[in-house]
N, C-alpha and C positions, 0 to 999 in steps of 0.2 A: 613807373617807379619814381620815388623821390630820390634826392641825392644820396641820402644815407643808405637806402636800399641798394643803389647802384654801387656804392663803395663796398658794401658787404658782399655783393656778388662778385666783385673783383678779388675778394679774399677767398673765394671758393664756395660761398653759400648759394643755394638756389634762391629764386625770387621769393618762394613761399617761406623758406627758412629765415630769410632776411625780414620779411614782414612779421612772422611770429615772434622772432627774437626782439625786434624793436617794440612790438606791442607789449611784451612781457616786461621790458625795461621801464616802459612808461606806466603800466597798470599794476605791476607787482605780481604776487602769486595769483594764478588764475587757473580755472578748471579747463578741461578740453572744450566743454560746451561754451564757456565764455570766450575762449580764444576763437572758436569757430564763428560765434555770433558777431564779434567786432571785426574780425579780419575778413569775414565773408569767404572763408575757405571751408569746404565741407568737412564734417567731423572725421571721416575715414582718412582724408588726406592730412588733417591735423595730427592724428595719431602717428602717421608715418613721419611727418616733419618733426614732431617732438622726439621721436625715437632717434632720428638722424642727429638732432641737436644734442641729445643725451650722449650719443656716441662721440660727438666732438667736444663733450664737456662744456658746452656753452649754456646749458640749462641743467637744473637739477629738479627733483621732485620731493614733496613732502605730503603727508597725510594730515589733513585739517578737517575736523568734524566728520571723520570717516570718508572724506572725499579726497581724490588725488588733485594736488595743486602743483603747477609747474612754475619754477622761479628762474629768471634770467641770471646768469653768472656775470660778474664784473667784466666790462669790456677789455680789461687788461689780459683776459684769457686769450685774446687774439694774438698776443706776442708769442705764446707757446704754440699756438696753432700754426702760425707761420714757420716757426722753427721746425715743427714736425713735417710741414710741407717741404721745407728745404732739404731735410734728411731723406724724404721720399724721392725727391728729384735726384739726389746723389745716388740712391739705390738704383733708380731706373737707368741713370747714365751708365752705372756699372754693368747693368743688364745689356745695354746697347753694345758696350765694348765686347762682352762675351758673345753676343750674337754675331758681331762682325768677325770675331775669330772663327766662329763656327762656319760662317759663309766662306771665309778664305780657306778653311780646312776642307770643306766639301768640295770646293772648286779644285783645290790642289790634288785631292784624292781621286778625281775622275781620271781613269786610265786612258781613255780615248774619247774624242768628240766626233760624233758622226753627223751626217747631213740632217738626220732626223732630230738631233739635239738642238741645232741652231739653224736659223734661216736668215739669209742676208737680204736687205732691201737697199738698192743703190739708187740715189737721186730722189728729189722731192716727189715726183709722180709715184714712184714705187712706195715711198713712205706713206702716201695717202692710203694705199692698200693696207698698210700696217695698221693705221688708225681704224680702218673698217673692220679689221680682225678684232681689235680691242673693243669696239662698240657692240660686239655680239655678246659680251660678257655681262653677267648679272651684277658683279661687283668689280670695281676698278680702284686700285690704290696707286696714287701717282706722286712722284717728285717732279715738279715741273718749273721750268723757267718760262713763266707765262708771257713775259714781254716778247721774247723771241718766237715762241711757238705761235702766239696770236698773230704775229706779223707774217710768219711763213705759211701758216695754214688757217687763213681767215674763215674758211668754210667750216672749221671745226666747231665754231660757236653754234651754228644750226644743227650740226650732227649730234653734238653732245646734249643739246636741249632736247632734241627728239628722243634720244636715249633715256634721258632723266624723265621725260613725260611717260615713257614706257615702264618706268620703275627701277631703272638701273641705279645702283648705289655708287656714288663717286666721292672719294675723299682725296683732296689735293693738299700736299705740303708744297707751298710755293716758295721757291728759292730765289732770294735776292730780287724779288719782283716788286713792282708798285702795288701797294696794298689794295688799292681800289681801282684797278684798271677795268676797262669796259667788259672784258671777258668774265672776270669775277663777278661784277655787278649783275651781269645777265644771268648768272647761275644761282645766285643766292636765293631767288624766289622759289626754287624747287626744294621740297622737304628732304629729298634723298641726297642733296649735295651739301658738303661741308668742306671747309678749308682752314688751313693754318699757315703761318708765315714763318720762315726760317732764314736768318741772315747767315750766310756761309762765307767765312773769311777766305777760304781757298777757292780756286776756280772750280766751278761745277760744270764740267765739259759736256755732260749729257743734258740735252735740252729738254727731253721728256723721258721719264723712267716710269713705265706703267706696268703694275703687277696685277695679273688676273689668275684665276684658277687654271686657265688653259696655257698660260705662258707669260713670260716677261718680255715686254716690248720696249726697245730703247730707240730713241732718235737722237742723233748726235752730229756735230759738225767735225769734218776731218779734211784738212787741206782745202778749206773753203767749200767743200761739197757737203751736202746733207745726206746722210745715210741712216739706215736703221737695221735692227736685227731683232729676232724673237728667240728666246731661250725656252726650250720645252722641258728641261730637266725637272722632274717632280721634286727631288730633295732641295734644289735651289729655289724653286717656286715657293715651297712651304717655308723654308728659312727666310726668304725675302718678305713673305707675308708677316711672319712673326716679328721680323726686324721693323717693318713699317708700323705695325700695331704698337710696338714699344715706343718708337719715335713719336708716334701720334700722342701718346700719353705724356711724353716729356715736353714736347713743344706747347707753349701756352696758347690758350684760345684767344683769338683776336677780339677786340671790341670795335664794333661798327657804329 
């Protein structure tokens, strides 16, 4: 991608959308066939890209000699596009607050907690068994302090790589971590791994918060001891998955 295409992808366009939009700015009104020919994007994909750009109001269309021609809108249109994105982020943040309230309500409404609902893991060695439990899942959503967990559990690099090679889907929201530590670098080559980075002003005392369909696994430090627990409550699991997915949409995608 050239510099202009990179800048447009930073604004939320895909690589193909950026390429088509810049082509239209340079060439003026163009047919789908012409766009496909000069951008080297197949026609069916161009149809989808143009439809997306129309939705974003970055292009318009006219009929000329009974043929459909696509026209790029003025780049000033990106000002209103960014404003719309800002409004969408505010809406999603509101959803996060509502989900947090729902989680607190669901936890407070539990009348009793049994051994079947929560399982404790004391010490680093037992927490390694907790990770083995997580690695049997098909999908894992994680809030993780990658700096500390990579130091405490160095064997996790190979364990998670093996799971990813087997098709496990892993999404990490990395809290206050080094953006390109060795653990993250080693994972980025797997197509089922993705991560985002979140700066948290308050202390994030849980070192690893992993959500799976079977349970929520937490690793945390308490009085200089490393402990863990797994929560098996289905309502809490489902709410936590919903909360994570909403957070995933709010947190910006990193540029590597």
